[in-house]
SEZA-785084 format. One record per residue (C-alpha): residue number from 1; residue in one letter; x, y, z. Coordinates in Angstrom, 2 decimals, always signed. Last residue first. Example, Ala and Ser with C-alpha at 12.3 -4.5 7.8 and 13.67 -1.06 7.14 Angstrom:
<sites>
> 2 / S / +13.67 / -1.06 / +7.14
> 1 / A / +12.30 / -4.50 / +7.80
</sites>
This chain:
<sites>
> 331 / I / +44.49 / +25.59 / +16.50
> 330 / S / +42.53 / +21.31 / +16.62
> 329 / K / +41.32 / +22.56 / +19.94
> 328 / E / +39.13 / +25.09 / +18.39
> 327 / S / +38.23 / +22.83 / +15.10
> 326 / K / +36.61 / +19.80 / +18.09
> 325 / K / +34.60 / +23.46 / +19.81
> 324 / L / +33.57 / +24.20 / +16.72
> 323 / L / +32.86 / +20.69 / +15.53
> 322 / F / +30.80 / +19.79 / +18.83
> 321 / I / +28.64 / +23.31 / +18.89
> 320 / S / +27.75 / +22.03 / +15.13
> 319 / E / +26.67 / +18.74 / +15.96
> 318 / Q / +24.48 / +19.65 / +19.25
> 317 / W / +22.87 / +22.58 / +16.96
> 316 / L / +22.15 / +20.32 / +14.08
> 315 / K / +20.91 / +17.66 / +16.92
> 314 / D / +18.69 / +20.56 / +17.26
> 313 / L / +17.82 / +22.03 / +14.36
> 312 / I / +16.86 / +17.74 / +13.70
> 311 / E / +13.88 / +18.33 / +16.20
> 310 / Q / +12.58 / +21.11 / +15.04
> 309 / Q / +11.75 / +19.87 / +11.57
> 308 / K / +9.54 / +17.35 / +12.94
> 307 / I / +9.39 / +14.60 / +11.28
> 306 / R / +6.41 / +12.44 / +9.41
> 305 / L / +6.72 / +15.35 / +6.34
> 304 / F / +10.41 / +14.88 / +5.77
> 303 / G / +10.21 / +17.44 / +2.99
> 302 / W / +10.20 / +21.00 / +4.57
> 301 / P / +10.20 / +23.55 / +2.10
> 300 / I / +12.72 / +26.19 / +1.10
> 299 / N / +11.01 / +29.38 / +0.54
> 298 / E / +13.54 / +31.58 / +0.56
> 297 / D / +12.57 / +33.59 / +2.71
> 296 / L / +10.87 / +31.18 / +5.44
> 295 / L / +14.51 / +29.00 / +5.32
> 294 / Y / +16.41 / +32.66 / +5.98
> 293 / K / +13.70 / +33.09 / +8.62
> 292 / Q / +14.66 / +29.49 / +10.00
> 291 / F / +18.16 / +30.34 / +10.06
> 290 / V / +17.73 / +33.35 / +12.03
> 289 / E / +15.45 / +32.57 / +14.76
> 288 / M / +16.98 / +29.13 / +15.08
> 287 / V / +20.48 / +31.01 / +15.41
> 286 / I / +18.79 / +33.59 / +18.16
> 285 / S / +18.13 / +31.15 / +20.19
> 284 / Y / +20.98 / +29.07 / +20.57
> 283 / E / +23.46 / +31.25 / +21.19
> 282 / R / +26.65 / +31.03 / +19.73
> 281 / I / +26.78 / +33.98 / +16.82
> 280 / E / +29.11 / +34.07 / +14.58
> 279 / Q / +30.11 / +30.43 / +15.05
> 278 / V / +26.81 / +29.07 / +15.01
> 277 / L / +25.39 / +31.43 / +11.78
> 276 / Y / +27.79 / +29.95 / +10.10
> 275 / R / +27.63 / +26.82 / +10.69
> 274 / F / +23.92 / +27.02 / +10.12
> 273 / L / +24.54 / +28.74 / +6.50
> 272 / L / +27.03 / +26.00 / +5.49
> 271 / I / +24.49 / +23.48 / +6.44
> 270 / D / +22.49 / +25.12 / +3.99
> 269 / A / +24.55 / +23.28 / +1.89
> 268 / Q / +22.61 / +20.13 / +1.96
> 267 / Y / +19.43 / +20.77 / +4.31
> 266 / F / +17.95 / +17.24 / +5.56
> 265 / I / +20.29 / +15.21 / +4.08
> 264 / F / +23.68 / +17.33 / +5.51
> 263 / Y / +22.18 / +16.23 / +8.98
> 262 / W / +24.65 / +13.41 / +9.64
> 261 / S / +27.56 / +15.97 / +8.79
> 260 / P / +31.06 / +15.92 / +6.97
> 259 / W / +33.17 / +18.06 / +7.60
> 258 / Y / +32.94 / +22.01 / +5.02
> 257 / F / +31.96 / +23.93 / +7.91
> 256 / W / +35.43 / +22.38 / +10.11
> 255 / E / +37.76 / +24.25 / +7.51
> 254 / P / +36.73 / +28.28 / +8.25
> 253 / L / +35.07 / +29.60 / +5.30
> 252 / Y / +36.03 / +30.50 / +1.90
> 251 / L / +34.34 / +28.64 / -0.88
> 250 / L / +31.06 / +30.47 / +0.04
> 249 / H / +32.77 / +33.51 / +0.10
> 248 / T / +32.72 / +36.60 / +2.71
> 247 / K / +31.51 / +40.23 / +3.38
> 246 / A / +28.03 / +39.08 / +5.15
> 245 / Q / +26.25 / +40.32 / +2.24
> 244 / Y / +28.16 / +38.15 / +0.13
> 243 / F / +27.69 / +34.94 / +2.56
> 242 / Y / +23.48 / +35.54 / +1.53
> 241 / K / +24.22 / +35.85 / -1.94
> 240 / Q / +26.60 / +32.86 / -2.06
> 239 / L / +23.45 / +30.90 / -0.55
> 238 / R / +21.44 / +32.10 / -3.79
> 237 / L / +23.93 / +31.19 / -5.79
> 236 / I / +24.14 / +27.85 / -4.44
> 235 / Y / +20.35 / +26.82 / -5.55
> 234 / P / +19.53 / +28.92 / -8.69
> 233 / D / +23.43 / +26.46 / -9.75
> 232 / K / +24.86 / +29.31 / -11.72
> 231 / K / +26.99 / +26.55 / -13.76
> 230 / I / +30.54 / +28.15 / -12.39
> 229 / L / +28.48 / +28.21 / -8.85
> 228 / Q / +27.86 / +24.61 / -8.61
> 227 / Q / +31.24 / +23.67 / -9.87
> 226 / N / +32.95 / +25.95 / -7.06
> 225 / L / +30.67 / +24.27 / -4.79
> 224 / R / +31.18 / +20.51 / -6.36
> 223 / K / +34.84 / +21.23 / -5.69
> 222 / K / +34.22 / +23.01 / -2.17
> 221 / W / +33.34 / +19.34 / -1.05
> 220 / N / +35.73 / +17.72 / -2.38
> 219 / S / +38.29 / +20.02 / -0.40
> 218 / A / +36.92 / +19.48 / +2.56
> 217 / D / +36.19 / +15.89 / +2.96
> 216 / T / +39.74 / +15.11 / +1.54
> 215 / K / +41.30 / +14.59 / +4.48
> 214 / R / +38.98 / +12.57 / +5.64
> 213 / L / +36.57 / +12.45 / +8.62
> 212 / H / +35.47 / +9.29 / +9.51
> 211 / I / +31.32 / +9.26 / +9.98
> 210 / L / +30.95 / +6.88 / +12.65
> 209 / P / +28.23 / +4.49 / +13.17
> 208 / Q / +25.39 / +4.61 / +15.19
> 207 / Q / +24.95 / +1.40 / +17.07
> 206 / N / +24.47 / +2.91 / +20.71
> 205 / Q / +20.58 / +2.01 / +20.19
> 204 / F / +19.79 / -0.07 / +17.12
> 203 / S / +15.80 / -0.64 / +18.03
> 202 / T / +13.45 / -3.02 / +16.89
> 201 / Q / +9.92 / -2.22 / +17.69
> 200 / Y / +8.69 / -2.39 / +14.05
> 199 / I / +9.83 / -5.92 / +14.27
> 198 / E / +8.74 / -6.89 / +16.93
> 197 / K / +5.01 / -5.79 / +16.02
> 196 / L / +5.43 / -7.94 / +12.93
> 195 / S / +6.05 / -10.62 / +14.97
> 194 / V / +9.38 / -13.11 / +14.00
> 193 / S / +10.33 / -14.67 / +10.86
> 192 / Y / +7.08 / -14.98 / +9.27
> 191 / P / +8.60 / -13.60 / +5.78
> 190 / M / +12.24 / -12.75 / +5.96
> 189 / W / +13.65 / -9.97 / +8.55
> 188 / Q / +16.54 / -8.04 / +6.70
> 187 / H / +18.46 / -4.97 / +8.20
> 186 / R / +20.85 / -2.16 / +6.71
> 185 / D / +23.05 / +0.50 / +7.24
> 184 / A / +22.52 / +3.50 / +5.18
> 183 / F / +24.55 / +5.46 / +2.51
> 182 / L / +23.77 / +8.25 / -0.02
> 181 / A / +26.14 / +9.71 / -1.96
> 180 / G / +26.92 / +13.36 / -2.84
> 179 / N / +29.88 / +13.46 / -0.88
> 178 / I / +28.44 / +11.78 / +2.24
> 177 / E / +24.53 / +11.36 / +2.60
> 176 / R / +23.30 / +9.49 / +5.75
> 175 / L / +20.87 / +7.31 / +6.43
> 174 / F / +21.13 / +5.82 / +9.73
> 173 / Y / +18.38 / +3.20 / +9.04
> 172 / Y / +17.45 / +0.99 / +6.16
> 171 / L / +14.90 / -1.59 / +7.21
> 170 / F / +14.03 / -4.19 / +4.88
> 169 / V / +10.68 / -6.44 / +5.43
> 168 / G / +10.81 / -9.78 / +3.23
> 167 / Q / +12.13 / -11.92 / +0.40
> 166 / Q / +9.15 / -10.94 / -2.03
> 165 / N / +9.75 / -7.11 / -1.41
> 164 / V / +8.93 / -4.38 / +1.33
> 163 / L / +10.87 / -1.42 / +2.69
> 162 / W / +10.97 / +0.84 / +5.67
> 161 / L / +13.11 / +3.87 / +5.85
> 160 / H / +15.17 / +5.50 / +7.83
> 159 / L / +16.59 / +8.66 / +9.62
> 158 / G / +18.22 / +8.18 / +12.90
> 157 / K / +18.04 / +4.35 / +14.03
> 156 / D / +18.01 / +4.41 / +17.85
> 155 / S / +17.76 / +8.66 / +18.23
> 154 / S / +14.12 / +8.46 / +16.10
> 153 / F / +13.31 / +9.77 / +12.39
> 152 / S / +11.33 / +8.13 / +9.77
> 151 / C / +10.92 / +8.79 / +5.97
> 150 / F / +8.36 / +8.35 / +3.79
> 149 / A / +7.90 / +12.33 / +3.03
> 148 / K / +11.96 / +11.40 / +2.07
> 147 / Q / +10.62 / +8.80 / -0.17
> 146 / L / +8.32 / +11.26 / -2.21
> 145 / Q / +10.95 / +13.77 / -2.74
> 144 / T / +13.15 / +11.53 / -4.03
> 143 / L / +16.28 / +10.13 / -1.91
> 142 / K / +19.53 / +9.93 / -4.01
> 141 / K / +21.17 / +6.77 / -5.50
> 140 / E / +19.24 / +4.75 / -5.32
> 139 / P / +15.76 / +4.42 / -2.80
> 138 / T / +13.31 / +1.72 / -3.14
> 137 / L / +10.01 / +2.91 / -4.77
> 136 / K / +9.57 / +0.62 / -7.42
> 135 / P / +10.24 / -2.07 / -4.96
> 134 / G / +7.54 / -1.37 / -2.79
> 133 / L / +7.63 / +0.93 / +0.40
> 132 / L / +6.64 / +0.01 / +4.08
> 131 / W / +4.49 / +2.59 / +5.84
> 130 / W / +4.06 / +2.08 / +9.56
> 129 / D / +1.25 / +5.17 / +11.15
> 128 / E / +0.89 / +4.92 / +14.57
> 127 / Y / -2.66 / +5.39 / +15.62
> 126 / Q / -3.30 / +8.70 / +18.02
> 125 / Y / -6.62 / +9.97 / +16.20
> 124 / K / -5.07 / +13.18 / +14.46
> 123 / H / -2.20 / +11.02 / +13.75
> 122 / Y / -3.63 / +8.61 / +11.54
> 121 / G / -6.05 / +11.82 / +9.58
> 120 / A / -2.74 / +13.85 / +9.28
> 119 / I / -0.83 / +10.89 / +7.45
> 118 / R / -3.81 / +10.22 / +5.09
> 117 / E / -4.45 / +13.75 / +4.49
> 116 / V / -0.38 / +14.43 / +3.71
> 115 / L / -0.02 / +11.61 / +1.52
> 114 / R / -2.71 / +12.79 / -0.41
> 113 / S / -0.93 / +15.91 / -1.06
> 112 / I / +2.33 / +14.26 / -1.85
> 111 / K / +0.66 / +12.74 / -4.60
> 110 / L / +0.70 / +8.94 / -5.40
> 109 / P / +3.76 / +6.97 / -6.48
> 108 / S / +3.55 / +3.23 / -6.49
> 107 / C / +3.98 / -0.10 / -3.90
> 106 / Q / +2.84 / +1.74 / -1.03
> 105 / V / +1.98 / -0.67 / +1.93
> 104 / E / +0.29 / +0.50 / +5.05
> 103 / I / +0.13 / -0.74 / +8.12
> 102 / V / -1.26 / +1.41 / +11.45
> 101 / L / -0.50 / +0.27 / +14.74
> 100 / K / -3.60 / +1.53 / +17.20
> 99 / Q / -4.45 / -2.24 / +18.20
> 98 / S / -3.61 / -4.06 / +15.17
> 97 / L / -4.55 / -3.03 / +11.81
> 96 / L / -3.32 / -3.75 / +7.95
> 95 / D / -4.06 / -1.99 / +4.82
> 94 / P / -5.85 / +1.12 / +6.57
> 93 / R / -9.01 / +2.46 / +6.00
> 92 / Q / -9.56 / +5.60 / +5.52
> 91 / P / -12.52 / +8.18 / +6.71
> 90 / I / -11.46 / +9.06 / +9.78
> 89 / E / -12.92 / +8.18 / +13.00
> 88 / L / -15.19 / +5.27 / +12.81
> 87 / L / -12.23 / +3.21 / +11.13
> 86 / I / -13.08 / +0.14 / +9.62
> 85 / A / -10.05 / -2.51 / +9.36
> 84 / E / -8.82 / -3.05 / +5.51
> 83 / M / -7.19 / -6.03 / +6.88
> 82 / E / -7.31 / -6.91 / +10.77
> 81 / W / -4.59 / -8.27 / +12.60
> 80 / D / -5.84 / -9.34 / +16.40
> 79 / E / -4.57 / -12.68 / +16.51
> 78 / E / -0.79 / -11.73 / +17.25
> 77 / F / +2.17 / -13.91 / +15.86
> 76 / I / +1.16 / -16.10 / +13.12
> 75 / R / -1.87 / -13.32 / +12.59
> 74 / G / +0.90 / -11.13 / +11.34
> 73 / W / +2.41 / -12.91 / +8.91
> 72 / K / -1.21 / -13.95 / +7.26
> 71 / Q / -2.23 / -10.22 / +7.65
> 70 / F / +0.72 / -9.00 / +5.79
> 69 / G / +0.71 / -11.93 / +3.13
> 68 / E / -3.32 / -10.68 / +2.10
> 67 / K / -2.02 / -7.18 / +2.32
> 66 / Y / +1.18 / -7.62 / -0.04
> 65 / A / -0.77 / -9.90 / -2.32
> 64 / L / -3.21 / -7.25 / -2.70
> 63 / H / -0.40 / -4.78 / -3.61
> 62 / E / +0.86 / -6.72 / -6.23
> 61 / A / -1.91 / -7.57 / -8.03
> 60 / S / -2.33 / -3.76 / -8.31
> 59 / E / -5.20 / -1.47 / -6.68
> 58 / G / -6.75 / +1.01 / -8.46
> 57 / E / -6.90 / +5.04 / -6.52
> 56 / S / -10.36 / +5.53 / -5.77
> 55 / F / -10.58 / +3.38 / -1.95
> 54 / S / -10.88 / +6.28 / +0.96
> 53 / C / -11.54 / +9.13 / -0.84
> 52 / C / -14.54 / +7.48 / -2.77
> 51 / Q / -15.68 / +9.75 / -5.73
> 50 / S / -15.59 / +6.93 / -8.66
> 49 / N / -15.02 / +7.95 / -11.96
> 48 / K / -15.16 / +4.54 / -13.28
> 47 / L / -17.11 / +2.27 / -10.89
> 46 / H / -15.27 / +0.77 / -7.91
> 45 / S / -13.36 / -2.27 / -7.56
> 44 / F / -13.62 / -5.19 / -4.98
> 43 / H / -10.92 / -8.13 / -5.01
> 42 / P / -10.41 / -11.68 / -6.29
> 41 / I / -6.12 / -12.11 / -6.42
> 40 / K / -4.90 / -10.11 / -9.36
> 39 / I / -3.61 / -12.36 / -12.45
> 38 / M / -6.52 / -15.08 / -13.91
> 37 / G / -9.52 / -12.97 / -12.84
> 36 / V / -12.02 / -12.25 / -10.15
> 35 / K / -13.48 / -9.07 / -9.88
> 34 / C / -16.39 / -8.14 / -7.88
> 33 / I / -17.28 / -4.90 / -8.14
> 32 / L / -18.55 / -1.80 / -5.88
> 31 / R / -21.92 / +0.02 / -5.44
> 30 / E / -21.29 / +3.37 / -3.36
> 29 / G / -21.60 / +3.09 / +0.09
> 28 / C / -18.80 / +5.56 / +1.04
> 27 / D / -16.87 / +4.13 / +3.25
> 26 / P / -17.76 / +0.29 / +3.65
> 25 / C / -18.17 / +0.09 / -0.54
> 24 / Y / -21.20 / -2.04 / -1.34
> 23 / I / -21.70 / -5.23 / -2.75
> 22 / T / -24.89 / -7.09 / -4.78
> 21 / R / -24.02 / -10.24 / -5.66
> 20 / E / -23.45 / -11.12 / -9.52
> 19 / K / -20.09 / -11.88 / -8.97
> 18 / Q / -20.43 / -14.38 / -5.99
> 17 / T / -18.29 / -13.50 / -3.14
> 16 / T / -15.58 / -15.87 / -1.19
> 15 / S / -12.97 / -14.37 / -2.75
> 14 / A / -14.52 / -11.04 / -2.28
> 13 / K / -14.67 / -11.16 / +1.59
> 12 / V / -17.90 / -9.71 / +3.07
> 11 / L / -18.57 / -7.58 / +6.25
> 10 / K / -22.10 / -7.37 / +6.90
> 9 / K / -24.00 / -4.35 / +6.21
> 8 / N / -27.30 / -6.34 / +5.04
> 7 / E / -27.12 / -5.44 / +1.62
> 6 / D / -23.85 / -6.80 / +1.81
> 5 / F / -20.46 / -4.33 / +2.67
> 4 / G / -17.12 / -4.70 / +1.43
> 3 / F / -14.14 / -6.62 / +1.75
> 2 / L / -10.24 / -7.07 / -0.23
> 1 / M / -10.53 / -3.50 / -1.79
</sites>
């Protein structure tokens, strides 16, 4: 951390504090060590085995530098950006704060349970939490469970993820998975180019790219499903069991079931079951009840912590109805 309390409970900065001075953690009250070295910028650190919940994890030089850099960036446009602000309501301190907007820069992996606590704390007291992932957490071929947990969803950006490196802030938006590959539209903001709040509020309304339906899409997905069946993939075998009990087969469903979906990234092959229910039942409430019971019975977790699952299910329903009608017109 970059700030601590002196003996008079006055907030002091590590870069202006003498090493021998007694400094305390503003959250837990434990004594801190002032560290000044050649690699990291001056900062305070807890003693080993500290029980502090807010700053128990060690901070890298990269993380410390991002915090200072974002404060400098923010204050070029708005004076109220505060680093490591003390929140009276909750025992956690954001990297940056401006009014009710929180910025958290995550440079290294952390436990999902810890992330859940931090997100819940912010949301309980109506703080908007803006998470930016450092280079080590940038997505590659697939979204990891941790990356999913940091994703957000909105009508103007779809599924999206914020990233940061020395070249600035990056937005991966309209994230989608097609034929086993991850795709995203991308936008970059150079350091100090526009205000942080303007970046956060950026909208790409009416710019959602089209997912083009190709003749090979359905056949390619069937081939992958067949390979998974041959390899006895537990996930696919579980799905096939459901279709077997319904007197059908995973590989012999109506063609439109295998068409690409914006929401495949959320449910993977379980999209097939949802579309099956839509075609067979065609009543929103019953489809939702049956599909959610399936997810619960099969213990399929919802990994997108910052997104309401019902919002995605509603989008999936709308897409499925559209595709069903499209398939019926083409007959």
